[in-house]
N, C-alpha and C positions, 0 to 999 in steps of 0.2 A: 309148700306148707301142707300139713296133714289135714285130712278130712275130719270134720266134727260131726258127731251124732246130733241130729236136730230133733227127731221124734220117731215114734213108730209109724210105719206106713199107714196103718189103719186109723191113726189120729188125724190124718189129713182128709178133710172133707172134699169131695169131688167139686171141682170148679170154684173153689174158695181160695182166695189169696191170703197167705199168712206171712207176716213180717218176722224175720229173725235177724239177729245181729251176731256176727262172728268176728272177733278181734276188731271191733269198731266198724265193720263193713255191713251196711244195711242191705239185706237180701229179701226178695219176695219169693216165696215157694208156692208152687201150684201143682196140684194133682189133677190131671185132666180126666175126662170121662173114659178114656181108654186105659187108664191106670198108669200113665207115664207121669213122672215128676220132673218139674223144671225149676230152675233157680236163676233169676236175673237180678240185676241191680234194682233196688227198691225206689230210687229217686228218679223221677221224670226228668229228662234232659231239657225240657222246655221251661220248667219251673221247679222250685224246691218242694215238690209234692210227692207224698208217699204213694207208690203204685199199689201197695197192699190195700189201700182204701178204695181202689178202683173196681172195675167190673171185669170179670173173666168170661170170655166167650171163645169156644173152640180152642185155638192155640194162641190166643192173644190176651193181654191185659190192657184195659183202657184207663187212662188217667181221668179221674172224676172231674178235675178242674177245667181242663181245656179240650178233652176229647181225643188226644193222641193215643193211638193203639200201638202197642209194642209186641213183636213176635216173642213168644216164650221160647222158641227154638233158637233164634238168632240174636235176639235183643234189639233188632232193628225197628225203627219207627215205621209204621205202615201208612201214616198220614200226618199232615201238618196239624198243629204248629211245630211239633218236635221234628228235628231233622238229624239229630245225633243219636246213635244207639246207646243202650245201656249195657253194662257188662253181663256176660253169661258165665255161669259157674257149673263145674262138674258135679253131678249128682250120682251117688251110688246107693243101691239098695242092698243091704247086707243083713241077712237073718231077720228080715221083716222090719228093719230100721232104715231111716233115711239119713245119709251122710252127705255133707257138702264141703267141698274144698273152697275156701274163700279167695283163692287166687283166680282171677279171670282167665278164661280160656279163649283161644282164637276160634272163630267160627267161619267156615268158608263162605265166600260171597255167593 
C-alpha cells in the first residue's frame, strides 16, 4: 500500500501523541525529543483504549487506563497487563512532511 501524507513535520509537537486513521487503520504518531517520528497501532492490546490519549515518555507511550507502556520503536509492551504488541508502521519524512504506510512492518526481536 502507498504511504499517505499525515501532516507537516513541524505540526507534530514534541512528545505528544496524535491519532490518525488511514484506510480505517487507527495509528498513533509521536515525534520524540530527538526529532524522530514513530507510528504504532493506536489500540492498546489489553483493552480497547486509544493509546493517543496516553502519556509519552522517552520512546514509549503509556495506556492511560491500565498503565501498560508500549515501545514506539518495536510496538512491544514493556509491562503488564498488556502482553501482545501493537503493529508498527513505516514513517517517511519527505520535503518536511510526514508520510505513513498503513501496512504493518516486521520489527526484529
